[in-house]
C-alpha positions in Angstrom: 0.0 0.0 0.0 1.0 3.6 -0.5 -0.5 7.0 0.5 -2.8 9.1 -1.6 -1.3 12.0 -3.4 -2.3 15.6 -2.4 -4.6 15.8 -5.4 -6.2 12.5 -4.6 -6.9 13.5 -1.0 -9.0 16.4 -2.2 -11.1 14.1 -4.5 -11.5 11.5 -1.8 -12.7 14.0 0.8 -15.4 15.4 -1.5 -16.6 11.9 -2.3 -16.8 11.0 1.3 -18.8 14.1 2.3 -21.1 14.0 -0.7 -21.2 10.3 -1.8 -24.1 10.9 -4.1 -22.1 13.5 -6.1 -20.8 12.6 -9.5 -18.6 15.7 -9.9 -15.5 13.5 -9.9 -16.7 11.2 -12.6 -15.2 12.0 -16.0 -16.4 10.5 -19.3 -14.9 10.5 -22.7 -16.6 9.3 -25.8 -14.5 8.1 -28.8 -16.4 7.9 -32.0 -15.4 5.5 -34.9 -16.6 5.8 -38.5 -15.6 3.0 -40.8 -14.4 -0.5 -40.4 -14.1 -1.3 -36.7 -13.4 -4.5 -34.8 -14.8 -4.5 -31.2 -12.9 -7.7 -30.3 -9.6 -6.1 -31.0 -10.4 -2.9 -29.1 -11.4 -5.0 -26.0 -8.0 -6.7 -26.1 -6.3 -3.4 -26.4 -8.1 -1.9 -23.4 -7.2 -4.9 -21.2 -3.6 -4.7 -22.3 -3.4 -1.0 -21.6 -4.9 -1.5 -18.1 -2.1 -4.0 -17.4 0.5 -1.4 -18.5 -0.9 1.5 -16.4 -1.0 0.9 -12.7 -3.3 3.8 -11.9 -6.2 2.0 -13.6 -5.7 -1.0 -11.2 -5.8 1.1 -8.0 -8.3 0.6 -5.2 -8.7 2.4 -1.9 -7.8 0.7 1.4 -9.1 1.6 4.9 -6.5 2.8 7.4 -6.7 4.0 11.0 -5.8 7.6 10.1 -9.2 8.6 8.6 -7.7 9.0 5.1 -7.3 5.7 3.1 -4.2 4.3 1.5 -4.2 2.8 -2.0 -2.9 -0.3 -3.6 -2.4 -1.6 -7.1 -4.2 -4.9 -7.8 -1.9 -7.1 -9.8 -4.5 -8.9 -12.0 -8.1 -7.6 -12.6 -10.8 -8.6 -15.0 -11.5 -5.8 -17.5 -15.1 -5.9 -18.7 -16.3 -3.9 -21.7 -20.1 -4.0 -22.1 -21.5 -3.9 -25.6 -24.9 -2.8 -26.9 -26.2 -3.0 -30.5 -28.6 -0.1 -31.1 -29.1 -0.5 -34.8 -32.6 -2.0 -34.4 -33.6 0.1 -31.4 -37.0 2.0 -31.8 -35.1 5.2 -31.1 -31.3 4.7 -31.1 -30.7 8.3 -29.8 -33.0 7.8 -26.8 -31.5 4.4 -26.0 -28.0 5.8 -26.3 -28.9 8.6 -23.9 -30.3 6.1 -21.3 -27.1 4.0 -21.5 -24.9 7.0 -21.3 -26.7 8.4 -18.2 -26.3 5.0 -16.5 -22.6 4.8 -17.4 -21.9 8.3 -16.1 -24.1 8.3 -13.0 -23.5 4.8 -11.5 -21.3 5.1 -8.4 -17.9 3.4 -8.1 -17.0 1.2 -5.2 -13.8 2.9 -4.3 -12.5 -0.3 -2.7 -12.8 -2.4 -5.9 -10.5 -2.0 -8.9 -10.7 -0.8 -11.6 -12.2 2.7 -10.9 -12.9 2.9 -14.6 -15.6 1.4 -16.8 -16.0 1.0 -20.6 -19.0 0.6 -22.9 -19.2 -0.1 -26.6 -22.2 1.2 -28.6 -22.9 0.0 -32.1 -25.1 2.8 -33.5 -25.2 2.0 -37.2 -23.3 0.1 -39.8 -19.8 1.5 -39.7 -20.6 3.7 -36.7 -19.3 2.8 -33.2 -18.7 4.6 -29.9 -16.4 3.7 -27.0 -17.5 5.3 -23.8 -14.9 5.4 -20.9 -15.9 6.7 -17.5 -13.2 7.2 -14.8 -13.2 8.3 -11.2 -10.9 11.3 -10.7 -9.0 9.4 -8.0 -7.2 7.5 -10.7 -7.0 10.0 -13.7 -6.7 13.5 -14.9 -7.4 15.0 -18.3 -4.0 14.3 -19.6 -4.1 10.7 -18.4 -7.3 10.1 -20.3 -5.6 11.1 -23.5 -2.4 9.1 -22.6 -4.5 6.0 -21.9 -6.7 6.2 -25.0 -3.7 7.0 -27.1 -2.0 3.8 -25.9 -5.2 1.8 -26.6 -5.6 3.3 -30.1 -1.9 2.9 -31.0 -2.1 -0.8 -30.2 -5.4 -1.1 -32.1 -3.8 0.6 -35.2 -0.8 -1.7 -34.9 -2.9 -4.9 -34.7 -5.2 -3.9 -37.5 -2.3 -3.0 -39.8 -0.1 -6.0 -38.8 2.6 -3.8 -37.2 4.2 -3.9 -33.7 3.0 -1.8 -30.8 5.8 -0.4 -28.7 4.2 1.3 -25.7 5.6 4.7 -24.4 7.9 4.0 -21.5 6.8 5.8 -18.3 7.2 5.5 -14.5 4.3 4.1 -12.6 1.8 6.2 -10.6 3.1 4.6 -7.4 6.6 6.0 -8.3 5.0 9.4 -8.8 3.4 9.4 -5.4 6.8 8.4 -3.9 8.4 11.3 -5.8 6.0 13.8 -4.3 7.0 12.6 -0.8 10.7 13.2 -1.4 12.6 16.0 0.5 13.4 17.8 -2.7 9.8 17.9 -3.9 8.5 18.9 -0.5 11.0 21.8 -0.4 9.7 22.9 -3.8 6.1 22.7 -2.5 7.0 24.9 0.5 8.6 27.5 -1.7 5.6 27.6 -4.0 3.2 27.9 -1.1 5.1 30.8 0.3 5.1 32.5 -3.2 1.3 32.1 -3.5 0.7 33.2 0.0 2.4 36.5 -0.7 0.8 36.8 -4.1 -2.7 36.3 -2.7 -2.4 38.4 0.4 -5.5 40.6 0.8 -7.3 39.1 -2.2 -11.0 38.6 -2.4 -11.6 34.9 -3.0 -15.0 34.8 -4.6 -16.7 36.2 -7.6 -20.5 36.9 -7.2 -22.8 37.7 -10.1 -25.6 39.7 -8.3 -27.8 40.0 -11.4 -27.7 36.4 -12.4 -28.7 33.2 -10.7 -30.0 32.6 -7.2 -28.8 32.8 -3.6 -25.8 30.7 -2.8 -26.5 27.8 -0.5 -24.4 27.6 2.6 -23.5 23.9 1.8 -22.4 23.5 -1.8 -23.8 20.2 -3.0 -22.2 19.8 -6.5 -25.5 19.6 -8.4 -24.7 21.0 -11.8 -25.7 21.6 -15.4 -23.8 21.9 -18.6 -23.9 24.1 -21.7 -21.7 23.5 -24.8 -20.8 26.5 -27.0 -19.1 26.3 -30.4 -16.8 29.1 -31.5 -16.5 28.9 -35.3 -13.3 28.2 -37.2 -13.3 31.7 -38.8 -13.6 33.4 -35.4 -10.8 31.3 -33.9 -8.6 32.1 -36.9 -9.1 35.8 -36.0 -8.3 35.1 -32.4 -5.1 33.3 -33.3 -4.0 36.1 -35.6 -4.6 38.8 -33.0 -2.9 36.8 -30.3 0.2 36.2 -32.5 0.4 39.8 -33.5 0.3 40.9 -29.8 2.7 38.2 -28.7 0.1 36.5 -26.6 -1.2 32.9 -26.4 -4.7 32.0 -27.5 -5.5 30.9 -23.9 -4.3 34.2 -22.4 -6.5 36.1 -24.9 -9.6 34.0 -24.0 -8.8 34.3 -20.3 -8.7 38.1 -20.7 -12.1 38.2 -22.3 -13.5 35.9 -19.7 -12.1 38.1 -17.0 -13.8 41.2 -18.5 -17.0 39.3 -18.7 -16.8 38.4 -15.0 -15.9 42.0 -14.1 -19.0 43.3 -15.8 -21.4 40.9 -14.1 -19.7 41.0 -10.7 -18.7 44.7 -10.5 -15.3 43.6 -9.1 -12.2 45.0 -10.7 -10.0 42.4 -9.0 -10.7 38.8 -9.5 -9.4 35.4 -8.4 -10.0 32.8 -11.0 -9.0 29.2 -10.7 -6.9 27.5 -13.4 -5.9 23.8 -13.5 -2.3 22.9 -14.3 -0.9 19.5 -15.2 1.6 19.6 -12.3 3.7 16.8 -14.0 7.4 16.6 -13.4 9.1 16.0 -16.7 9.9 12.4 -16.0 6.2 11.6 -15.4 5.0 13.3 -18.6 3.6 10.0 -19.9 2.4 8.5 -16.6 -1.3 7.8 -16.1 -2.8 9.0 -12.8 -4.2 11.8 -10.8 -1.7 14.7 -10.8 -3.5 17.8 -11.9 -3.7 20.7 -9.5 -5.5 24.0 -9.5 -4.1 27.4 -8.8 -5.8 30.8 -8.1 -4.9 33.5 -10.6 -5.2 37.0 -9.3 -6.1 39.6 -12.0 -6.6 43.3 -11.7 -8.8 44.8 -14.5 -8.7 48.4 -15.5 -11.7 48.9 -17.8 -10.0 52.0 -19.3 -6.8 50.1 -20.3 -6.4 48.5 -23.7 -7.7 44.9 -24.0 -4.2 43.8 -25.1 -2.8 45.0 -21.8 -5.2 42.7 -20.0 -4.2 39.8 -22.2 -0.6 40.6 -21.4 -1.4 40.5 -17.6 -3.3 37.3 -18.1 -0.4 35.7 -19.9 2.1 36.8 -17.2 -0.2 35.4 -14.5 -0.4 32.1 -16.3 3.3 31.7 -16.8 4.0 32.7 -13.1 1.4 30.1 -12.1 3.2 27.4 -14.1 6.4 28.3 -12.4 4.7 27.7 -9.0 2.3 24.9 -9.9 3.3 22.4 -7.2 1.4 24.1 -4.3 -1.5 21.9 -3.2 -4.8 23.7 -2.6 -5.0 22.4 1.0 -1.6 23.8 1.8 -2.6 27.2 0.4 -5.8 27.1 2.4 -3.8 26.6 5.5 -1.2 29.2 4.7 -3.9 31.8 3.9 -6.0 30.8 6.9 -9.0 30.3 4.7 -12.1 28.5 5.9 -13.4 25.7 3.7 -16.6 25.1 5.7 -18.9 25.4 2.7 -17.3 22.4 0.9 -16.6 24.6 -2.1 -13.1 25.6 -2.9 -12.2 28.5 -0.5 -9.8 30.1 -2.9 -11.9 30.4 -6.0 -15.5 29.7 -7.1 -15.0 30.4 -10.8 -12.7 28.4 -13.1 -11.3 28.8 -16.5 -9.3 26.1 -18.3 -8.1 24.8 -21.6 -7.9 21.1 -22.4 -4.7 21.0 -24.5 -4.1 17.3 -24.8 -4.9 16.3 -28.4 -7.2 13.5 -29.5 -5.0 10.5 -30.3 -4.6 10.1 -34.1 -5.5 6.8 -35.6 -3.9 6.1 -39.0 -6.0 3.2 -40.4 -7.3 3.4 -43.9 -11.1 3.6 -43.9 -11.5 4.6 -40.2 -11.9 8.1 -38.8 -11.9 9.0 -35.1 -13.0 11.9 -33.0 -13.7 12.4 -29.3 -16.0 14.2 -26.9 -14.8 14.8 -23.4 -16.3 16.4 -20.3 -19.7 14.6 -20.8 -22.1 16.0 -18.3 -22.6 14.0 -15.1 -25.2 16.4 -13.6 -22.6 17.7 -11.2 -20.0 20.5 -10.9 -17.0 21.3 -8.7 -17.5 25.1 -8.8 -20.2 27.8 -9.2 -19.0 28.2 -12.8 -16.3 26.5 -14.8 -15.4 26.9 -18.4 -13.2 24.5 -20.3 -11.9 25.4 -23.7 -11.7 22.5 -26.2 -9.4 23.3 -29.2 -10.1 21.5 -32.5 -7.1 19.2 -32.0 -8.7 17.9 -28.8 -12.0 17.0 -30.5 -10.7 15.8 -33.9 -7.9 13.3 -34.5 -7.1 14.8 -37.9 -6.7 18.3 -36.2 -8.8 19.8 -38.9 -10.3 23.2 -39.2 -13.3 22.6 -36.8 -13.3 25.6 -34.5 -13.3 25.4 -30.7 -15.9 24.2 -28.2 -16.4 25.8 -24.8 -18.0 23.6 -22.0 -19.8 25.7 -19.4 -20.4 23.7 -16.2 -22.4 25.5 -13.6 -24.0 25.0 -10.2 -27.7 24.7 -10.4 -27.8 26.1 -6.9 -26.5 29.3 -8.4 -27.6 29.5 -12.0 -30.3 28.5 -14.4 -29.7 27.5 -18.1 -30.8 31.0 -19.2 -28.1 32.6 -17.0 -25.3 30.5 -18.5 -26.5 31.1 -22.0 -26.5 34.8 -21.3 -22.8 34.5 -20.1 -21.8 32.4 -23.1 -23.4 34.8 -25.6 -21.8 37.7 -23.9 -18.4 36.0 -24.0 -18.6 35.5 -27.8 -19.8 39.1 -28.3 -16.9 40.4 -26.3 -14.4 38.1 -28.0 -15.5 39.4 -31.5 -15.3 43.0 -30.3 -11.8 42.3 -28.9 -10.3 40.8 -32.0 -11.8 43.7 -34.0 -10.2 46.3 -31.7 -7.6 44.8 -29.4 -6.1 48.2 -28.5 -9.4 49.7 -27.5 -10.2 50.1 -23.7 -11.5 46.8 -22.7 -14.4 48.3 -20.8 -15.7 50.1 -23.9 -16.0 47.0 -26.1 -19.5 45.6 -26.8 -21.2 48.0 -24.4 -24.4 45.9 -24.6 -22.6 43.1 -22.7 -23.3 44.6 -19.2 -24.8 43.5 -16.0 -28.4 44.5 -15.3 -29.3 46.3 -12.0 -28.9 44.1 -9.0 -32.0 42.3 -7.7 -33.3 43.8 -4.4 -33.7 40.4 -2.8 -30.1 39.3 -3.5 -28.1 38.0 -0.6 -24.5 38.5 -1.6 -21.9 36.6 0.4 -18.6 38.4 0.8 -16.6 35.3 1.5 -17.2 32.1 -0.4 -17.4 29.1 2.0 -17.2 31.3 5.1 -20.9 31.9 5.8 -22.4 30.5 8.9 -24.7 27.6 8.3 -28.3 28.6 9.3 -30.3 25.8 11.0 -32.9 24.2 8.8 -36.3 22.8 9.8 -35.7 19.4 11.2 -32.0 20.0 12.1 -30.9 19.0 15.6 -31.1 22.0 18.0 -28.1 23.1 19.9 -27.8 21.7 23.4 -28.4 23.8 26.4 -25.7 25.2 28.7 -25.7 22.1 30.7 -23.7 20.1 28.1 -20.7 18.6 29.8 -17.5 20.4 29.0 -15.7 17.1 28.5 -17.8 15.9 25.6 -16.4 13.5 23.1 -16.6 16.0 20.3 -14.7 18.5 22.4 -12.0 16.0 23.0 -11.8 15.2 19.3 -11.5 18.9 18.5 -8.6 19.4 21.0 -6.8 16.3 19.7 -7.0 17.1 16.0 -6.4 20.9 16.3 -3.8 20.3 19.1 -5.2 23.2 21.2 -6.3 23.0 24.8 -8.1 26.4 24.7 -11.0 25.0 22.6 -14.4 25.0 24.3 -17.9 23.8 23.4 -18.6 26.9 21.3 -15.4 26.9 19.3 -16.0 26.7 15.5 -13.8 24.0 14.0 -13.1 26.0 10.9 -12.5 29.3 12.6 -10.1 27.6 15.0 -7.8 26.5 12.2 -9.6 23.4 10.9 -10.1 22.8 7.2 -11.7 20.2 4.9 -9.0 17.6 4.8 -8.9 17.5 8.6 -12.6 16.6 8.8 -12.0 12.9 8.1 -9.3 12.8 10.8 -11.7 14.5 13.3 -14.5 12.1 12.5 -12.2 9.1 12.7 -11.0 10.2 16.1 -14.5 10.8 17.3 -15.5 7.4 16.1 -12.7 5.8 18.1 -13.9 7.6 21.2 -17.6 7.0 20.7 -17.6 3.6 19.0 -20.1 4.6 16.3 -20.0 5.9 12.7 -20.7 9.5 11.9 -21.0 11.0 8.4 -18.3 13.7 7.7 -21.0 16.0 6.2 -22.2 16.5 9.8 -19.1 18.6 10.6 -19.8 20.9 7.7 -23.4 21.5 8.9 -22.6 21.7 12.7 -19.1 22.9 13.3 -19.2 23.5 17.1 -18.7 20.7 19.7 -22.0 21.6 21.3 -23.9 21.4 18.1 -22.3 18.1 17.1 -23.1 16.5 20.4 -26.8 17.4 19.9 -26.8 16.2 16.3 -25.1 12.9 16.9 -27.3 12.3 20.0 -30.4 12.9 17.8 -29.1 10.5 15.1 -28.4 7.8 17.7 -32.0 8.2 19.1 -33.7 7.7 15.7 
């Protein structure tokens, strides 16, 4: 057995607190047109699983509250297959099967934490659906694994030899992150971010869109997919090249201006995922990706190209300091994560830059859809940019796709379509006049007057949780000062000055300490307690009442 990586710990915690959430299920659909052999693809999948240890990982219980993991030597790889050619409505039946594939929970203690499904939609038209739990993969790993599968498939179908890309195992990666050298780098990066983010506002609120934020973020989500045409993206690339900027920095600048207009905030913290892969693990499959908080100041009177320059500088600085785990930054910045959302950012912007694996087989074409909706989201709003090379193996002139995932606690579909339309309008205005003041472009893209009933939270994840009907009431003043929850608080936080009315999160606790707190309480009390209880009742006095009420049911 070996420990979870820092990135895996975050995923595991969220899954424990909200086991019904599918926010950490990721699905890719590979589409085949032409002559296709399902028997060969099955064999290629099984062989690739044998080569990549992350796809044979299972979680193992420990006494610490956070599990370990182990690689299962031999597992049975099952690929279900459905022939929809004679279905009454193939599209409806495909949707049913896809929803089942995406939404079915994984048993985290049973490998593999991946499943596959083959759909025969029509003569010469097949789809391979792969769903992975984020504990064992990241976006780049999906492409690495599928590339390995498709390379072997191409070799077998053409009579050639498949030579897999040599790469260290995921277990070796986790060992690397525990080395003294790597931990020193992490400490330096955390210090850099702490200085960079000092005094920042860590949430972006859109007062004219959506609904009131819930105190306990529950990951329910929706998705909207937006296509940016090939001619528009040609213009974006031309303007970016002339200005010396990347396409991503250009898109991020426009997204930041969109957020400024709808939030009224001239300074924003926007999350951005980074591969976080040491060079020697570039071809390793496993969960390595991290997310960092980009801090951007927007002057609406400055040229849009200046904002793109600032965005590009912020991205490159972030890449230079990408090893800082979110939980370490939360501790360094003394941020509460009571609300279960990310306490450093609630808005995300990303680009999926790993290309669709090419398949060079005469008579067979391949393309890919990723980020298939699971009805869940990790953030209030997250936009992922999909370049044409990610969607099409031939890297043709197909434009870009933007995947807008949003919290249905916060937004409705019409709100997100408003944002997506505004983004494209601003982008077109920017490429037409990149030197114009960013705040003057497309003046129609502006926030409406704030709704009077809006309850705007200043700090994301730091709001007190209001009791709901049916919740256990707080105990009276006669609760013994030596309660088991109080003992657990003092033990985990290593503080003797904690009393029955001390808030766990305000006293220095954070999300990843919750499983340790619950595990210690269970040792003292001899009964199971859901981690979600601590996020709803964060005082020892409240927790004693809540657990007593549960025991009496």
